[in-house]
C-alpha positions in Angstrom: 159.0 241.7 -7.8 159.3 238.3 -9.0 160.4 239.5 -12.7 161.4 237.6 -15.5 164.1 239.9 -15.9 165.5 242.9 -14.2 167.5 245.7 -15.9 169.3 248.0 -13.3 171.3 251.2 -13.9 174.2 252.4 -11.3 174.6 249.2 -10.1 177.7 247.3 -9.0 179.2 244.4 -10.6 178.5 241.2 -8.8 182.1 239.6 -9.5 183.7 242.7 -7.7 181.0 242.6 -4.7 179.7 240.6 -2.1 178.8 237.0 -2.0 175.1 237.7 -1.2 175.2 239.9 -4.1 176.5 237.3 -6.7 174.0 234.7 -5.1 171.1 237.0 -5.6 172.5 238.0 -9.1 172.9 234.3 -10.2 173.4 234.3 -14.3 173.6 238.1 -15.3 175.4 240.3 -17.6 177.0 243.7 -16.6 179.0 246.5 -18.3 180.4 249.6 -16.9 183.3 251.5 -15.3 185.4 250.1 -12.6 183.4 248.2 -10.0 180.2 250.3 -9.1 178.9 252.3 -12.0 177.3 249.9 -14.5 174.3 248.2 -15.9 173.1 245.1 -15.3 170.6 242.6 -16.5 169.5 239.7 -14.2 167.1 237.4 -15.4 165.1 235.2 -12.9 166.8 231.9 -12.0 166.8 229.1 -14.5 166.7 231.4 -17.6 169.2 231.7 -20.0 171.1 234.9 -20.6 173.6 235.7 -23.6 175.2 238.7 -24.7 175.2 239.9 -28.0 178.1 241.3 -30.0 176.5 244.5 -31.4 178.2 247.5 -33.0 179.0 250.9 -31.4 181.1 249.7 -28.4 182.3 253.2 -28.6 179.1 254.6 -26.9 178.0 254.0 -23.4 176.3 252.3 -21.7 174.5 249.9 -23.7 174.0 246.3 -23.0 172.3 243.9 -25.6 171.5 240.6 -24.3 169.3 237.6 -25.5 166.9 236.1 -22.9 165.8 232.5 -23.1 166.7 232.7 -26.9 163.2 234.5 -27.6 163.8 238.0 -26.3 166.2 240.6 -27.3 167.0 243.2 -24.4 168.7 246.4 -24.7 169.7 247.8 -21.3 170.3 251.5 -21.8 172.2 254.0 -19.3 173.4 256.8 -21.3 176.3 258.7 -20.4 177.8 262.1 -20.7 180.5 262.9 -23.4 182.5 265.7 -25.3 181.6 267.4 -27.1 178.3 267.9 -25.4 176.2 267.2 -28.8 177.4 263.2 -28.4 176.3 263.3 -24.6 173.4 261.4 -23.3 170.5 261.1 -25.9 173.4 261.5 -28.6 174.9 258.5 -27.4 171.8 256.6 -27.6 171.2 258.3 -31.4 174.7 256.9 -32.6 174.3 253.5 -31.0 170.9 253.2 -32.5 172.0 254.1 -36.0 174.7 251.5 -35.9 172.4 248.8 -34.8 169.1 249.3 -37.0 169.2 246.0 -38.4 169.5 244.5 -35.1 166.2 245.9 -33.7 163.9 243.4 -34.6 160.4 242.0 -33.3 161.7 240.5 -30.4 163.5 243.3 -29.1 162.6 245.6 -25.9 164.7 248.8 -25.3 164.6 250.0 -22.0 166.5 252.0 -19.0 167.8 255.4 -17.9 167.9 257.5 -21.2 168.9 260.8 -19.1 166.5 262.6 -21.4 163.3 264.0 -22.4 161.7 266.0 -25.3 161.3 269.0 -23.1 165.2 269.3 -23.6 164.9 269.3 -27.3 167.1 271.5 -29.3 166.0 272.2 -32.6 169.3 273.0 -34.2 170.9 269.9 -32.8 171.4 267.1 -35.8 169.7 264.6 -33.1 167.5 265.2 -29.8 165.0 263.1 -28.0 162.2 263.6 -30.3 164.3 262.6 -33.1 165.4 259.2 -31.3 161.5 258.6 -30.6 160.6 259.5 -34.3 163.7 257.4 -35.5 162.1 254.3 -33.3 158.6 255.0 -34.3 159.9 254.5 -38.0 161.4 251.1 -36.7 158.0 250.2 -35.0 158.8 250.6 -31.9 156.5 252.5 -29.2 157.3 253.6 -25.4 155.0 251.5 -23.3 154.2 254.4 -20.8 153.1 256.6 -23.5 151.1 253.7 -25.0 149.2 252.9 -21.7 148.9 256.6 -20.6 147.9 258.3 -23.9 150.1 261.0 -23.0 152.7 262.9 -25.6 156.4 263.0 -25.2 157.3 265.8 -23.0 153.7 265.8 -21.1 154.3 262.8 -18.9 152.3 263.4 -15.6 154.0 260.4 -13.5 157.9 260.9 -12.8 160.7 258.3 -13.2 163.2 260.4 -11.3 163.5 263.0 -8.8 166.8 265.0 -8.7 168.7 264.8 -5.5 165.7 262.9 -4.2 163.7 266.1 -4.1 159.8 265.8 -4.8 159.6 269.2 -6.2 162.4 268.3 -8.7 160.5 265.6 -11.0 161.4 264.4 -14.3 160.2 261.6 -16.7 163.7 260.2 -18.1 163.4 256.5 -18.0 161.6 254.9 -20.9 160.9 250.9 -22.1 160.5 251.0 -26.0 159.1 247.7 -27.3 158.5 246.5 -30.9 154.7 246.7 -32.1 154.6 242.9 -32.2 155.1 242.7 -28.5 152.2 245.0 -27.6 148.5 244.8 -27.4 145.8 246.5 -25.8 144.9 243.5 -23.7 148.5 242.3 -22.3 150.4 245.5 -21.9 150.6 247.1 -18.4 153.2 249.7 -17.0 153.8 250.8 -13.5 155.8 253.3 -12.3 157.2 253.1 -8.5 155.6 254.9 -5.6 158.2 257.8 -4.5 156.6 257.4 -0.8 158.2 253.9 -0.8 161.5 254.3 -3.4 162.7 257.7 -2.7 164.5 256.5 0.7 166.6 254.0 -1.6 166.9 255.9 -4.8 166.5 259.0 -7.2 164.9 256.9 -9.7 161.6 255.0 -9.5 161.4 251.4 -11.0 159.5 251.1 -14.1 157.7 247.6 -14.1 156.3 246.6 -17.5 154.2 243.4 -18.3 153.9 242.7 -22.2 
């Protein structure tokens, strides 16, 4: 894809994998469990990637980084937890609350949120829509919804197919960018074609230009 940076969920730690993978990964950041269940940030070779020490390390899995000292990237792969109210989008809610002051004009938040407003529970203290609204108050916008003019929960393009079955599509991957990074002229987003990608993954890549 010749991307400036790739954020990949459910990937192996290159340090514990093959030489070919390590060579491809170059300078990278990774966090996760064991050697094969993690989220990684892989910049194009020649770019500087630096880890950021943010609060909320008890929530999983979040990987904040600084790219070439200009762009802050928060890689997301929300995890299950107990009690259930702290699972998935609950993990993101708490991590976001712990780091509001760090989400500035240079920030992009992206990854597998394992969530959508179709699963909102009104009596829960936080849900997907609450997180979207809280991000909106911080001047963050979902690039997919910005470019498609679709509402949350009304997405026509899936990002995920349960058990890779075309008849079980969902939209659970998101890219949020600060409004300072978005304009009508320079913002585009594309979701991978399932006819190509389902042989490789249950998730489709989201490709953004900002």
